[in-house]
N, C-alpha and C positions, 0 to 999 in steps of 0.2 A: 201278568194275570194277578188279580187281587186275591189275597189269601182270605178264605172264609174263617172268621174267628167266632168263638162262642160269645154269648151275650156279655159275660164278665170281661173278657179280654177286649171285645169290641167297644165297650164303654170307655176304655182308656185310650182309644185311638187318637183322640183329638189333643191329648196332653201327654206326649211322649217324645223321647229323643232316642234314636236308634231303633232296635227291634223289640217288640213285645212278643214273647213266645207263648203260643197257645198249644197245649198238647192235644187238643181236639182237632187241630188242623193237620195237614199233611207235611208241614215243614219239619226239617231236621234241625234239632236244637244245636247241633254241631256247626251248622252252616250259618246261622244267624249271628250277627255281631253283638257286642255288648250293647245294652240299652237300659234306659230308665223310663219310668212312667209314673203318673200320678192319677189317683182316683179322687174326685172331689164330690162327695155325695153325703146326704144325711142318713141314708139307709142302704144297706146292701144285704139282700137275702142270701142265705148260705148258698155258695156256689156249688156247681157240680165238682166232682173230684178232678183235680189237675195233677199233672206231673211237672215238676219244677226243674228249671236250670238251677245252678247255684245262685241264690239270691239273698240280699239283705233287705229287710223291710222295716219301716217304722211309720208311725203316725205323727204328724206335726200337731195334731190336737185330737181329742177324743180317744176312744178305745176300739180295738179291733180284735176279734176272736179268730183263732186259727185251730184247725184240727190237722195235725201232721201225722199221717198214719192213723193210729187210734189214740193219739195223745193231744190233750187240750192245752192251749197257750193263749195268753192275753197280753197284748202290747198296748202301750200308751206313749205319751210324750217322754216318759222317763225310761222306756225300754225299747230295744230293737230285737229283731228276730232273724236268725239265719236258717235257711232251708237248703239242704244239700241237693246236688244234681241227681235227678232220678227219683226223688222223694215225692210221694203223693200228698196233697193237701186240699183242704176246703177252707173258706174264709167267709166272714160275715161281720157287719157292724151296724150299729143303730145309734143315732144321737139326735139332739134337738137342733143342732146347727150342722152345716156342711163340714164334714171331716176331710182332712187331706192325708191320704195314704200315699207314701212315696216308696218306690222300690228300685233297686239296681239289679239287673240280671247279667251274669257274666258268661261270655262264650267259653265253652270248655277248653279250647286250645289256648285262649288267653290266660285262663287260670293256671293251666299246666306250665305255660311259659314263665309266668311270674314266680310260681313255686320253684321251678327249675333254676331261675336266676339267683335264688337265695339259698338253695341247698346244695348246689353243685359247684365244685371248684372252678375258678375262672378258666383254667386251661382246658377243661372238658367242654365248657361252653364255646370256646373258640374252635376246638377240634371238631365238634359235632353239634352245631347250634340248633338243629332241627330234630334231634333225637327225642322221642317222647319220654318224659320222666317216669321212673318206675313207681315213685311214691304218689298215691292218689291223694286228693284233697278232700278231707271229710271233717267238717266242723261239728261241734256239739250243737244239736238242734234244740235251742232253749232261748228263753227271753233273757237277754243280757242287759245289765244296767247301762244306761246311756253313757257313751264315751264322748268327750268333748270334741276330739278330732273328727270322729265319725259324724257327729251332729253338724259340725261346721261344713263338712263336705256335702252333706245332704242339703243344708241351707243354701250352699252355692248352686247345687243342681236345681233346687226349687226356684232360685232367682233366674237361672238360665232359661227355665221353662216359660218365663214371662218376657224374655228378650226376643228380639227379632232374629231371623234365621242367620243373618250375616254374623252377628255377634257370637252365636253358638258355634258357627264354623271357625271363627277366629279363635275362640277359646279351645284349648286342647282338652277335649272331654276324656280322651284315653288316659291322659295324665291324672285326671280326677279318679277315674276307675282304678288305675294302678295304685294310687295313694290309698284308696278305700280298701282294696284287696290286701295291700301290704299291712295296713293297720289291723285288719281282721286276722291275718296270719300272726302278727305280733301279739295280739291279745290271746290268741289260741295257744301260742308257745308259752306265754307267761302264766298259764293256768296250772302249771305243774305244782307250784307250792300249795295251791288249794287242794289239788288232787291228793297230795302227799299227807294231808290231814287224816286221811282214812287209813285205818290200821290193817293193811294187807301187805303181804310180803312182795307179791308180784305187781309191777307197775300196770300190767294189762288188767289185772283184777281190780286194782284201785280205779283205773280209768273207766272200766265198765260200770263199776258201782257208782262212781261220780255221775256218769251219764244217767243212770236210773234214778238216782236221788234228785237230780234236777228235773227229770220228767215228773216226779211226784210233787216237787216244789211248784213247778209251773201249773200242775193240775190244781193245787190248792189256790194259787194266785188267780186262776181262771174262774174259780167258783167261790167268791167271797159272800155269796148270797145264801149259803146253806151250811148246815152243820155236816161235816164229813167224818165218818168213822176212820180210825187209824187202819183198821183191817182193809177198808176200801182203798185207801191211798197206797198201802203196801202192795195190794194186788195190781194197781196201776204200775208200780215200780217192778213188778215181778220178783218180789222179795218176801220172805216170811215176815210176819209182823214183828217178831222179836229182833231179827236182823235189821229190818228197816228202822225201827225206833233207835236202836243203838248207833247205826251208821249215820242217820240223819243228825243226831246230836253231835257226833264227832265232826261232821262237816259244817253244820250251821250253828252249833253251840246253843241250841234250844231244842225242845221236843217238838215233834210234828203238831201235837195238840196246841201247845203254846203259840207256835208260829201261826197256825191258821186262825186262832182266836184274834191275834193282833191284826191279821189281814182283814178279818170281818169288821173289827173296830175301825180300821182305817177307812173301809168302805162306808161305814156309818157316818164318819165325819163328813165325807163328800155329800151324802144324802141330807145331812142336817144343815148344810149350807142353803138348802132350799127351804124357806120359811113355811112352805105349804106342807112339808112332811112332818107329821106328828111323831113324837118319840116312840109311841107304840107301833106306828107303821114302820119306822126305821128299824126297830127291834125285829119285827117280823121279816123285813126285807134282807136282813143280814143273818137270818137263821137262828135267832135266839127265841126260844119258846117262852121264857120267863122274863118279863120286863124288868123286874127288880134285880135279877142277876145281870142283865145287860147294863143297867144303870150303875151297879156296883163295879163291874169290870171297867166300864168307861171311866168312872171317876178314879179308879186305881191307876189306870193307864195314862190319863190326860190331866188329872188334877181338878176336874170339875164335872158336873153332871151333864148329860146330853142336852138338857133343857137350857143350861147356861152356856153351852158351847158357842153358839153364834155370837155371843157377846165377848168372847175371849179370842185372842189371836195366838197361834202356835208357831 
């Protein structure tokens, strides 16, 4: 019997390998195998809320917006996103050209087995290879800077999507999925030195604070088109304004205000590459009310005025 999928998941049916999980269907996410899929569209209206398996998602071009729970995230060719099993999300994107969004979804038992293989002594694996691991897999749900190994694995999957079925069967996709998951776990493990920048005695406190600060950072990254008050971002992170400002600077070595100004200036550079965008329009589109202030900040940051920018390379 064919599973009835929602419009979002159904649109990916023609370009996938393995199973695409749709929480609006009656399928059990634990029974579906690992799978990867690609969406190739120039516009995707915000989807209905979905419940995710553990997935890693990226765009090979363009930008994609995600709302994970109540938190906003933006990914592009330089960022990838991890969503944990059981987490709710919505997504949307819009561009002038077809965008390619690729994701890999992991079967829960597969994730548990990979984790068990790297955290349990070999003798225990041999004695009881099918015992479920006690340690759950939970990643930081944030936009990560692109990792070269992860990008190469996704490029391989993208190539396989264009190959005939025989070649896909010949290629060991499970090996690709294992490599991808192992790399995610390795990156996760190596975040501790960054977490330890925060000045709290308990590791659990530092870890939770780290998670909240990245929620705030991703929120600012997702909204380079407007001016955001520090109080607003602090509320997103569920922190007092004073605590948020102090901890943000500890972790990122800049203030929240300075960080978001730079993100808005970076967005202005993208807009200025279109000759049809006037400086005054770009100023408005990145949330600056005063054109002279925008020009001054742009020149301080990039060494030339916005009007001269298209004639300069950075």
